[in-house]
Phi, psi and omega in degrees: 000137182242116177244125174277130173279140178286145183277128181282127178250144182241137173285176180300314182296318179296320175295321175298318185289322178301317184264003181054049181235154169285166180303312181294321177296329177288318176302317177294322180293320179296327183280326187266338183250106181294340179276352182287140182303139178279137180279163181255126180277134184266063180133172187262352183290151175307316182263021179295147183288156177248151178228159181240143174279125182299322183293327181287323176296321178297313177303318179295317176295326179291324183289323177294320180291321179293323178296321183289322179293320179296316185293318181294322183289331184275348180280136176291152179293137178286140180294149182287143180273134170287149179284138183260126179287145183248135179265140179252120178255126182260112176270137175256141176272126182294159184283153177251000000 
């Protein structure tokens, strides 16, 4: 027996909430990041709502995390900074 699991679709508002982005921030992300999943238009009208496939968003997030881990592991370790001593200057008020 073969059972297909339904594909979970997220609205624009749900996607914004998931990614902690404003609507304009999501549009900027879509324009600047070519690897970001393309939305599916729910109709042919110009103002038809768009939905995102949640599994595609999850894969995109995982790829971003994996890229971050690779970049972090390829960087040489920064030398430890030595503590810089601070001087305390006491100003005395002259007698009057």
